[in-house]
Backbone as XML, in Angstrom:
<?xml version="1.0"?>
<chain id="A" units="angstrom">
  <residue number="1" name="MET">
    <atom name="N" x="-16.955" y="-19.248" z="-29.104"/>
    <atom name="CA" x="-17.589" y="-18.021" z="-28.675"/>
    <atom name="C" x="-18.751" y="-17.736" z="-29.628"/>
  </residue>
  <residue number="2" name="THR">
    <atom name="N" x="-19.852" y="-17.439" z="-29.042"/>
    <atom name="CA" x="-21.035" y="-17.162" z="-29.853"/>
    <atom name="C" x="-21.279" y="-15.659" z="-29.920"/>
  </residue>
  <residue number="3" name="LEU">
    <atom name="N" x="-22.161" y="-15.274" z="-30.794"/>
    <atom name="CA" x="-22.533" y="-13.868" z="-30.922"/>
    <atom name="C" x="-23.143" y="-13.360" z="-29.620"/>
  </residue>
  <residue number="4" name="LYS">
    <atom name="N" x="-23.909" y="-14.229" z="-28.958"/>
    <atom name="CA" x="-24.533" y="-13.858" z="-27.681"/>
    <atom name="C" x="-23.461" y="-13.523" z="-26.641"/>
  </residue>
  <residue number="5" name="ASP">
    <atom name="N" x="-22.422" y="-14.366" z="-26.549"/>
    <atom name="CA" x="-21.331" y="-14.118" z="-25.598"/>
    <atom name="C" x="-20.632" y="-12.796" z="-25.910"/>
  </residue>
  <residue number="6" name="PHE">
    <atom name="N" x="-20.410" y="-12.555" z="-27.192"/>
    <atom name="CA" x="-19.762" y="-11.315" z="-27.602"/>
    <atom name="C" x="-20.598" y="-10.103" z="-27.215"/>
  </residue>
  <residue number="7" name="LEU">
    <atom name="N" x="-21.890" y="-10.168" z="-27.480"/>
    <atom name="CA" x="-22.772" y="-9.045" z="-27.157"/>
    <atom name="C" x="-22.845" y="-8.803" z="-25.656"/>
  </residue>
  <residue number="8" name="ILE">
    <atom name="N" x="-22.862" y="-9.862" z="-24.867"/>
    <atom name="CA" x="-22.863" y="-9.715" z="-23.403"/>
    <atom name="C" x="-21.561" y="-9.059" z="-22.952"/>
  </residue>
  <residue number="9" name="GLY">
    <atom name="N" x="-20.444" y="-9.500" z="-23.508"/>
    <atom name="CA" x="-19.149" y="-8.912" z="-23.163"/>
    <atom name="C" x="-19.063" y="-7.452" z="-23.556"/>
  </residue>
  <residue number="10" name="ALA">
    <atom name="N" x="-19.566" y="-7.124" z="-24.734"/>
    <atom name="CA" x="-19.556" y="-5.734" z="-25.188"/>
    <atom name="C" x="-20.439" y="-4.867" z="-24.295"/>
  </residue>
  <residue number="11" name="ALA">
    <atom name="N" x="-21.572" y="-5.381" z="-23.890"/>
    <atom name="CA" x="-22.472" y="-4.632" z="-23.009"/>
    <atom name="C" x="-21.823" y="-4.411" z="-21.641"/>
  </residue>
  <residue number="12" name="CYS">
    <atom name="N" x="-21.193" y="-5.439" z="-21.126"/>
    <atom name="CA" x="-20.501" y="-5.298" z="-19.833"/>
    <atom name="C" x="-19.365" y="-4.288" z="-19.936"/>
  </residue>
  <residue number="13" name="GLY">
    <atom name="N" x="-18.612" y="-4.353" z="-21.026"/>
    <atom name="CA" x="-17.524" y="-3.393" z="-21.231"/>
    <atom name="C" x="-18.040" y="-1.969" z="-21.310"/>
  </residue>
  <residue number="14" name="ALA">
    <atom name="N" x="-19.132" y="-1.765" z="-22.019"/>
    <atom name="CA" x="-19.718" y="-0.433" z="-22.127"/>
    <atom name="C" x="-20.206" y="0.055" z="-20.770"/>
  </residue>
  <residue number="15" name="ALA">
    <atom name="N" x="-20.778" y="-0.837" z="-19.981"/>
    <atom name="CA" x="-21.249" y="-0.466" z="-18.645"/>
    <atom name="C" x="-20.085" y="-0.061" z="-17.750"/>
  </residue>
  <residue number="16" name="VAL">
    <atom name="N" x="-18.996" y="-0.788" z="-17.830"/>
    <atom name="CA" x="-17.811" y="-0.461" z="-17.015"/>
    <atom name="C" x="-17.255" y="0.895" z="-17.421"/>
  </residue>
  <residue number="17" name="VAL">
    <atom name="N" x="-17.175" y="1.158" z="-18.710"/>
    <atom name="CA" x="-16.682" y="2.460" z="-19.182"/>
    <atom name="C" x="-17.599" y="3.575" z="-18.689"/>
  </residue>
  <residue number="18" name="ALA">
    <atom name="N" x="-18.897" y="3.366" z="-18.763"/>
    <atom name="CA" x="-19.845" y="4.383" z="-18.301"/>
    <atom name="C" x="-19.701" y="4.646" z="-16.807"/>
  </residue>
  <residue number="19" name="ILE">
    <atom name="N" x="-19.530" y="3.594" z="-16.038"/>
    <atom name="CA" x="-19.359" y="3.740" z="-14.580"/>
    <atom name="C" x="-18.043" y="4.435" z="-14.271"/>
  </residue>
  <residue number="20" name="ALA">
    <atom name="N" x="-16.991" y="4.072" z="-14.994"/>
    <atom name="CA" x="-15.664" y="4.636" z="-14.732"/>
    <atom name="C" x="-15.610" y="6.127" z="-15.011"/>
  </residue>
  <residue number="21" name="LYS">
    <atom name="N" x="-16.495" y="6.633" z="-15.832"/>
    <atom name="CA" x="-16.503" y="8.059" z="-16.165"/>
    <atom name="C" x="-17.276" y="8.901" z="-15.156"/>
  </residue>
  <residue number="22" name="THR">
    <atom name="N" x="-17.964" y="8.293" z="-14.219"/>
    <atom name="CA" x="-18.768" y="9.062" z="-13.272"/>
    <atom name="C" x="-17.881" y="9.728" z="-12.221"/>
  </residue>
  <residue number="23" name="PRO">
    <atom name="N" x="-18.256" y="10.909" z="-11.780"/>
    <atom name="CA" x="-17.478" y="11.602" z="-10.748"/>
    <atom name="C" x="-17.397" y="10.814" z="-9.441"/>
  </residue>
  <residue number="24" name="ALA">
    <atom name="N" x="-18.463" y="10.119" z="-9.090"/>
    <atom name="CA" x="-18.455" y="9.349" z="-7.838"/>
    <atom name="C" x="-17.418" y="8.232" z="-7.902"/>
  </residue>
  <residue number="25" name="PHE">
    <atom name="N" x="-17.317" y="7.574" z="-9.035"/>
    <atom name="CA" x="-16.338" y="6.501" z="-9.186"/>
    <atom name="C" x="-14.920" y="7.057" z="-9.101"/>
  </residue>
  <residue number="26" name="ARG">
    <atom name="N" x="-14.687" y="8.165" z="-9.770"/>
    <atom name="CA" x="-13.349" y="8.781" z="-9.738"/>
    <atom name="C" x="-12.992" y="9.238" z="-8.326"/>
  </residue>
  <residue number="27" name="LYS">
    <atom name="N" x="-13.970" y="9.807" z="-7.630"/>
    <atom name="CA" x="-13.728" y="10.251" z="-6.256"/>
    <atom name="C" x="-13.410" y="9.050" z="-5.362"/>
  </residue>
  <residue number="28" name="GLY">
    <atom name="N" x="-14.139" y="7.960" z="-5.567"/>
    <atom name="CA" x="-13.878" y="6.742" z="-4.801"/>
    <atom name="C" x="-12.496" y="6.182" z="-5.079"/>
  </residue>
  <residue number="29" name="CYS">
    <atom name="N" x="-12.104" y="6.191" z="-6.347"/>
    <atom name="CA" x="-10.761" y="5.715" z="-6.709"/>
    <atom name="C" x="-9.684" y="6.587" z="-6.082"/>
  </residue>
  <residue number="30" name="ALA">
    <atom name="N" x="-9.912" y="7.897" z="-6.081"/>
    <atom name="CA" x="-8.950" y="8.814" z="-5.475"/>
    <atom name="C" x="-8.804" y="8.534" z="-3.983"/>
  </residue>
  <residue number="31" name="LYS">
    <atom name="N" x="-9.924" y="8.250" z="-3.315"/>
    <atom name="CA" x="-9.861" y="7.936" z="-1.879"/>
    <atom name="C" x="-9.101" y="6.645" z="-1.627"/>
  </residue>
  <residue number="32" name="VAL">
    <atom name="N" x="-9.322" y="5.646" z="-2.472"/>
    <atom name="CA" x="-8.622" y="4.363" z="-2.310"/>
    <atom name="C" x="-7.119" y="4.549" z="-2.513"/>
  </residue>
  <residue number="33" name="VAL">
    <atom name="N" x="-6.742" y="5.306" z="-3.532"/>
    <atom name="CA" x="-5.323" y="5.554" z="-3.804"/>
    <atom name="C" x="-4.701" y="6.341" z="-2.656"/>
  </residue>
  <residue number="34" name="ALA">
    <atom name="N" x="-5.401" y="7.355" z="-2.175"/>
    <atom name="CA" x="-4.889" y="8.157" z="-1.061"/>
    <atom name="C" x="-4.700" y="7.302" z="0.192"/>
  </residue>
  <residue number="35" name="ALA">
    <atom name="N" x="-5.649" y="6.431" z="0.456"/>
    <atom name="CA" x="-5.535" y="5.552" z="1.623"/>
    <atom name="C" x="-4.356" y="4.594" z="1.457"/>
  </residue>
  <residue number="36" name="GLY">
    <atom name="N" x="-4.158" y="4.099" z="0.249"/>
    <atom name="CA" x="-3.022" y="3.213" z="-0.008"/>
    <atom name="C" x="-1.694" y="3.920" z="0.187"/>
  </residue>
  <residue number="37" name="LEU">
    <atom name="N" x="-1.597" y="5.153" z="-0.282"/>
    <atom name="CA" x="-0.361" y="5.922" z="-0.101"/>
    <atom name="C" x="-0.116" y="6.230" z="1.377"/>
  </residue>
  <residue number="38" name="GLN">
    <atom name="N" x="-1.184" y="6.543" z="2.105"/>
    <atom name="CA" x="-1.039" y="6.796" z="3.541"/>
    <atom name="C" x="-0.574" y="5.540" z="4.270"/>
  </residue>
  <residue number="39" name="LEU">
    <atom name="N" x="-1.128" y="4.406" z="3.889"/>
    <atom name="CA" x="-0.722" y="3.134" z="4.482"/>
    <atom name="C" x="0.749" y="2.861" z="4.207"/>
  </residue>
  <residue number="40" name="LYS">
    <atom name="N" x="1.193" y="3.127" z="2.989"/>
    <atom name="CA" x="2.599" y="2.942" z="2.626"/>
    <atom name="C" x="3.491" y="3.839" z="3.480"/>
  </residue>
  <residue number="41" name="ASP">
    <atom name="N" x="3.100" y="5.111" z="3.631"/>
    <atom name="CA" x="3.884" y="6.045" z="4.441"/>
    <atom name="C" x="3.938" y="5.599" z="5.900"/>
  </residue>
  <residue number="42" name="ASP">
    <atom name="N" x="2.795" y="5.165" z="6.434"/>
    <atom name="CA" x="2.752" y="4.698" z="7.822"/>
    <atom name="C" x="3.630" y="3.470" z="8.015"/>
  </residue>
  <residue number="43" name="ALA">
    <atom name="N" x="3.592" y="2.544" z="7.067"/>
    <atom name="CA" x="4.414" y="1.334" z="7.164"/>
    <atom name="C" x="5.892" y="1.688" z="7.082"/>
  </residue>
  <residue number="44" name="SER">
    <atom name="N" x="6.250" y="2.601" z="6.193"/>
    <atom name="CA" x="7.654" y="3.015" z="6.071"/>
    <atom name="C" x="8.141" y="3.644" z="7.368"/>
  </residue>
  <residue number="45" name="GLU">
    <atom name="N" x="7.314" y="4.491" z="7.952"/>
    <atom name="CA" x="7.676" y="5.140" z="9.215"/>
    <atom name="C" x="7.838" y="4.107" z="10.327"/>
  </residue>
  <residue number="46" name="TYR">
    <atom name="N" x="6.934" y="3.142" z="10.382"/>
    <atom name="CA" x="6.988" y="2.102" z="11.401"/>
    <atom name="C" x="8.272" y="1.271" z="11.274"/>
  </residue>
  <residue number="47" name="PHE">
    <atom name="N" x="8.593" y="0.858" z="10.054"/>
    <atom name="CA" x="9.778" y="0.035" z="9.865"/>
    <atom name="C" x="11.062" y="0.828" z="10.077"/>
  </residue>
  <residue number="48" name="GLU">
    <atom name="N" x="11.040" y="2.119" z="9.789"/>
    <atom name="CA" x="12.205" y="2.960" z="10.069"/>
    <atom name="C" x="12.418" y="3.045" z="11.583"/>
  </residue>
  <residue number="49" name="THR">
    <atom name="N" x="11.332" y="3.175" z="12.335"/>
    <atom name="CA" x="11.429" y="3.202" z="13.798"/>
    <atom name="C" x="11.977" y="1.876" z="14.324"/>
  </residue>
  <residue number="50" name="LEU">
    <atom name="N" x="11.494" y="0.771" z="13.778"/>
    <atom name="CA" x="12.012" y="-0.541" z="14.187"/>
    <atom name="C" x="13.499" y="-0.656" z="13.900"/>
  </residue>
  <residue number="51" name="LYS">
    <atom name="N" x="13.917" y="-0.177" z="12.737"/>
    <atom name="CA" x="15.335" y="-0.242" z="12.361"/>
    <atom name="C" x="16.180" y="0.571" z="13.335"/>
  </residue>
  <residue number="52" name="GLU">
    <atom name="N" x="15.718" y="1.784" z="13.646"/>
    <atom name="CA" x="16.451" y="2.629" z="14.593"/>
    <atom name="C" x="16.531" y="1.977" z="15.966"/>
  </residue>
  <residue number="53" name="ASP">
    <atom name="N" x="15.449" y="1.385" z="16.421"/>
    <atom name="CA" x="15.448" y="0.707" z="17.716"/>
    <atom name="C" x="16.422" y="-0.466" z="17.725"/>
  </residue>
  <residue number="54" name="ALA">
    <atom name="N" x="16.457" y="-1.217" z="16.633"/>
    <atom name="CA" x="17.381" y="-2.354" z="16.539"/>
    <atom name="C" x="18.828" y="-1.867" z="16.535"/>
  </residue>
  <residue number="55" name="GLU">
    <atom name="N" x="19.099" y="-0.777" z="15.837"/>
    <atom name="CA" x="20.455" y="-0.220" z="15.817"/>
    <atom name="C" x="20.857" y="0.275" z="17.201"/>
  </residue>
  <residue number="56" name="ASP">
    <atom name="N" x="19.921" y="0.914" z="17.912"/>
    <atom name="CA" x="20.201" y="1.379" z="19.269"/>
    <atom name="C" x="20.502" y="0.199" z="20.199"/>
  </residue>
  <residue number="57" name="ALA">
    <atom name="N" x="19.701" y="-0.854" z="20.082"/>
    <atom name="CA" x="19.910" y="-2.033" z="20.932"/>
    <atom name="C" x="21.268" y="-2.672" z="20.634"/>
  </residue>
  <residue number="58" name="GLN">
    <atom name="N" x="21.640" y="-2.721" z="19.356"/>
    <atom name="CA" x="22.926" y="-3.292" z="18.985"/>
    <atom name="C" x="24.072" y="-2.445" z="19.545"/>
  </residue>
  <residue number="59" name="ALA">
    <atom name="N" x="23.949" y="-1.130" z="19.453"/>
    <atom name="CA" x="24.990" y="-0.244" z="19.976"/>
    <atom name="C" x="25.106" y="-0.390" z="21.492"/>
  </residue>
  <residue number="60" name="GLU">
    <atom name="N" x="23.973" y="-0.479" z="22.187"/>
    <atom name="CA" x="24.001" y="-0.660" z="23.642"/>
    <atom name="C" x="24.639" y="-1.990" z="24.019"/>
  </residue>
  <residue number="61" name="LYS">
    <atom name="N" x="24.383" y="-3.010" z="23.243"/>
    <atom name="CA" x="24.968" y="-4.322" z="23.506"/>
    <atom name="C" x="26.479" y="-4.270" z="23.337"/>
  </residue>
  <residue number="62" name="LYS">
    <atom name="N" x="26.951" y="-3.558" z="22.316"/>
    <atom name="CA" x="28.397" y="-3.432" z="22.112"/>
    <atom name="C" x="29.052" y="-2.678" z="23.273"/>
  </residue>
  <residue number="63" name="VAL">
    <atom name="N" x="28.393" y="-1.603" z="23.739"/>
    <atom name="CA" x="28.928" y="-0.836" z="24.859"/>
    <atom name="C" x="28.971" y="-1.706" z="26.106"/>
  </residue>
  <residue number="64" name="ALA">
    <atom name="N" x="27.930" y="-2.470" z="26.360"/>
    <atom name="CA" x="27.878" y="-3.338" z="27.531"/>
    <atom name="C" x="28.957" y="-4.413" z="27.439"/>
  </residue>
  <residue number="65" name="ALA">
    <atom name="N" x="29.210" y="-4.930" z="26.248"/>
    <atom name="CA" x="30.245" y="-5.955" z="26.080"/>
    <atom name="C" x="31.627" y="-5.368" z="26.346"/>
  </residue>
  <residue number="66" name="LYS">
    <atom name="N" x="31.857" y="-4.127" z="25.917"/>
    <atom name="CA" x="33.158" y="-3.471" z="26.170"/>
    <atom name="C" x="33.350" y="-3.223" z="27.655"/>
  </residue>
  <residue number="67" name="LYS">
    <atom name="N" x="32.278" y="-2.828" z="28.361"/>
    <atom name="CA" x="32.359" y="-2.575" z="29.794"/>
    <atom name="C" x="32.626" y="-3.890" z="30.548"/>
  </residue>
  <residue number="68" name="ALA">
    <atom name="N" x="32.058" y="-4.972" z="30.069"/>
    <atom name="CA" x="32.230" y="-6.260" z="30.727"/>
    <atom name="C" x="33.675" y="-6.749" z="30.574"/>
  </residue>
  <residue number="69" name="LYS">
    <atom name="N" x="34.306" y="-6.449" z="29.485"/>
    <atom name="CA" x="35.702" y="-6.849" z="29.253"/>
    <atom name="C" x="36.654" y="-6.017" z="30.081"/>
  </residue>
  <residue number="70" name="ALA">
    <atom name="N" x="36.269" y="-4.767" z="30.363"/>
    <atom name="CA" x="37.177" y="-3.856" z="31.083"/>
    <atom name="C" x="37.199" y="-4.118" z="32.555"/>
  </residue>
</chain>
């Protein structure tokens, strides 16, 4: 590693810190996090619906099997 590489890295690090402190960057990060949480909630709701549908289908199959035996 040379001094030049170090100075470039330090400059890039300082630029990232400066950008990260801006209100626009923070607002953008908040939107990304909010969208991710909404996606998680939507996926959880979807899979819960699938689970309920599968349980209903299984229960109906058991009832139909009992009726067929009777």
